[in-house]
C-alpha positions as CSV (number, residue, x, y, z in Angstrom):
1,M,-8.7,-17.2,8.2
2,C,-11.1,-14.7,7.5
3,E,-10.7,-11.1,7.9
4,D,-13.3,-8.5,8.8
5,L,-14.4,-7.3,5.3
6,S,-16.1,-3.9,7.0
7,L,-13.5,-1.3,6.7
8,P,-14.1,2.3,5.8
9,V,-14.4,3.3,2.3
10,L,-11.0,3.1,1.8
11,V,-10.4,4.9,-2.5
12,T,-6.9,3.6,-4.3
13,S,-4.5,6.6,-5.5
14,R,-6.2,6.8,-8.8
15,K,-7.1,9.9,-10.7
16,V,-10.9,9.9,-11.6
17,N,-11.8,12.9,-14.0
18,G,-8.8,14.5,-12.8
19,V,-9.1,14.4,-9.4
20,M,-6.5,11.9,-7.1
21,L,-7.9,10.0,-5.0
22,L,-6.5,9.0,-1.3
23,P,-6.7,6.6,1.6
24,A,-7.6,7.5,5.0
25,K,-3.5,7.4,6.6
26,A,-4.9,5.5,9.1
27,E,-6.0,2.3,7.3
28,V,-2.0,3.0,5.2
29,A,-0.6,3.0,8.8
30,R,-2.4,-0.2,9.8
31,Q,-1.8,-2.1,6.4
32,L,1.9,-0.9,6.6
33,R,1.8,-2.3,9.9
34,R,0.5,-5.7,9.2
35,Y,2.4,-5.5,5.6
36,R,6.1,-4.8,8.1
37,A,4.9,-7.6,10.8
38,W,3.9,-10.6,8.4
39,E,7.3,-9.6,6.7
40,R,8.8,-10.2,9.3
41,V,7.4,-13.8,9.5
42,M,7.6,-14.6,6.7
43,L,12.0,-14.0,7.0
44,A,11.4,-16.3,10.3
45,S,9.5,-19.2,7.9
46,P,10.0,-19.2,4.6
47,T,8.8,-22.6,4.0
48,D,5.3,-22.1,5.6
49,R,2.9,-21.8,3.1
50,T,0.6,-20.8,5.0
51,V,2.6,-17.8,6.2
52,R,3.7,-16.8,3.0
53,A,0.2,-17.1,1.9
54,T,-1.0,-13.9,4.4
55,F,2.1,-12.0,3.8
56,E,1.6,-11.7,-0.3
57,D,-1.9,-10.6,1.0
58,S,-1.2,-8.4,2.7
59,G,1.3,-7.4,0.4
60,Y,-1.2,-7.3,-2.3
61,T,-3.5,-5.2,-0.4
62,L,-1.1,-2.6,0.2
63,C,-0.6,-2.0,-3.6
64,V,-4.2,-2.0,-3.9
65,L,-4.3,0.9,-1.3
66,M,-1.1,2.4,-2.8
67,G,-1.9,1.7,-6.8
68,K,1.7,-0.2,-7.1
69,R,1.9,-2.7,-8.6
70,C,5.2,-4.2,-6.9
71,A,4.1,-4.5,-2.6
72,R,7.9,-3.1,-1.7
73,E,6.6,-0.2,-4.4
74,A,3.5,0.0,-2.2
75,A,5.4,-0.3,1.0
76,D,8.0,3.3,-0.1
77,A,5.2,4.6,-1.5
78,A,3.0,4.3,2.2
79,E,6.1,5.3,4.1
80,R,6.7,8.9,2.3
81,Y,2.8,9.0,2.4
82,L,2.5,8.3,6.3
83,R,5.2,10.3,6.9
84,S,4.6,13.8,4.1
85,S,2.0,16.3,4.1
86,L,-0.9,15.9,1.7
87,G,0.6,18.8,-0.9
88,A,3.5,17.6,0.0
89,Y,2.8,13.6,-1.1
90,L,0.5,14.9,-4.3
91,G,3.2,17.4,-5.3
92,E,5.9,14.0,-5.5
93,Q,3.6,11.5,-7.5
94,N,3.1,14.7,-10.2
95,E,6.8,14.5,-10.0
96,R,7.3,11.2,-11.0
97,P,7.7,10.1,-14.3
98,R,4.9,8.1,-15.6
99,A,5.5,4.5,-17.4
100,G,5.3,4.7,-21.4
101,T,5.7,8.6,-21.5
102,A,8.6,10.1,-22.7
């Protein structure tokens, strides 16, 4: 199964020269829906390798989009991002402790 890679320009939530770039909310919503749909299919057919691979692929895409290492964290971050204003989300991200900092 080949996915159309001609998506709008996407950026991750990483800082570039001190500025945080965020993905389009429409794209985050689309990828989150895709992840949740494959999650349900995978739970219904846990031994199907094709389903598992597609579910893991959807999780990876969400991780890249949200700048997270774990699909569960990426899904949570996507949900927070979609339900908050841009300013509130950025403020929340700045308040979170960073790995390796004390």
